[in-house]
N, C-alpha and C positions, 0 to 999 in steps of 0.2 A: 537486567538487576533494577531493584527498585530503587527509591529515594532513600539514605540513611533515618535510621529512629531520632523521632526529635525527644530530647530527657528536658521535661518540663521542670519547671521551679522546684516541685516535692522530691526529685530526683525519679519519677516515673517515667517510662518510656512510652511513646506514640508512634505508630508510623507518618509521618509527614501528609502521606497521599489519604490518609482516613481525616476528612475535611467533612464531612458530614454522617450521618446514621438515618437510620427510619426504624421505628419503632410504634406498634399498638398493638396492646393486650390484647389477644383472641379469647371470645367470648369461649365461655366452659373451660379453656386451658386451665391445667393447676400445675404444671410441669415445676415450677420454680418450687411448688410446694414439696414436690417428690424429692429434690436433692436433700442427696443425706447430710446431715449436719445441724447446725442449730438455727435456731429464730434470736438473737440477741436485740435486748429491749432498752430503752432508754427510761429513765423518770418520767420522762413525758408520756410517752407509749404505755407506761405499765398504770397510769392516770386516763389516760384515755379510752384505753380496753374496760379496764375497770369497771367506766361512769357508764360504755355503751351496756355493761351487761349490767347495769345495775347495782353492780358489787363495790365496795367498799376499795380504796384500792389495798388493806392489807387482808382484806374474802382473797381478792384475785393473789393479790401474790402466795399467799399462803394454799389457795387450788392450783395454781398453775405456771408458779415461779421459780426459779432456782437464783438463787442468789449468793455469790461469792463477794471477797471485798471491792473487785473492778468490774465485777460484769455481772447483768443481767440478762438470762436467758429464758425461754419458756424449756418447761418441764415435757419430756417427750413422754408420749402416752405408748403402753407398748402395745405394738404392732402399726403405729402411724409416726407419720413426721411434726405431728399438728395436732392438738386438743379441736382445734377451730378450723380445720380442713373437712368439709363434708363433701360427698359427692357430687353436688352441683358448685361447690369453690368455697372461699371462706366464711366461717360462720361470723364475724368482727370486721369485712371488708371495711365499712366504712371508717373504723377504727384501725387498723391492721398495723403495724410496726413501721417505722421511718425503712427499717431494711427490706421488707417486702414491698412497701410502698415505691420505694428510690428502684427496683428493680427490674429492669437492667442495668440501671445507669450508676454502679459502680467505679471507685478509681478503677480499680484493676481489669475490668472491663474497657471501659470505656476509654482509659490511656494505653491499651496494648491494640491492634488491631487483630493477630495472633488467638486472644484471649476473646473475645466478642464475635469472632468468627468461631470459636469453641465452642462459645454461649449459645450460639445461632444453632447449632445440630441439637439441643435440647430444648430450644425456645422457638415455636412458628411465627411467633408476632415480632422478632429480630430479622428487617429487612422489610415488615412491612408497614404502611401509614405513611405519614406526614415524613418527611423532612428534616432531619435535627442539626442543628449548626454544630460542629463538637466542641463550640464554646459554648454555648447550651448547657449541652453534655455533660460539659466539666463543671461548670458550674453545680448541676442539679447533684453532680458526682461528691462535690465538696460538703454538701448537707451530710451525706453519712461520714466525710471523715471530721464534723462538725458533733455528730451525736455518738461515734463509736469513738472517741481517742485513742484508747487502748488499743483495738485492733489499727489504726492508723498510726502508731506514734512512728517518727523518725526511725529506731532502730530497726525496726519492724521491719519498714518499709525496703530500709537498705539492703537485709539479709534477703527479703523475697517477697512478695505483692499475696496477701492473705485476704480470701475473701473471711467476714463473716461468720458464713456456714463453716469456713475450713478450721478456724483458731481455734478449735477445740480438737484437732488433729496434730495440731504442731506444738 
């Protein structure tokens, strides 16, 4: 039997034996872009992507963004998960949203060994590349919490760990 889970200061569980991770995005892979769900944006993401496409923020939002009172997300085109997903990769890769940029270092993945292993089944880059200490991975995951506070607030976190792509299903 393994060691008992550790509960972080934010109430998330992760297995003590998970002291490091490996990840290296694999060339040509877009598996993370194929996951059903939504890509959520910060205001900074919107500005950065708009600038990259040489559009005003207003033009970009009108064309590509669905806004609610608390969330921004990319609209989904018919038959695809994302307007910017092309056969050869992301059309806005240098300006991709925080959620995309930080995958797989999302709190719900790095704080739970089972979730990390589950993500590994769909991501060939998990388990590859250089060793990343869990403390570093958790620091990266904290950027997700800061970027998407509506997703990672205390009430929701206490009920269940929800990924940004799953928020629409809860």
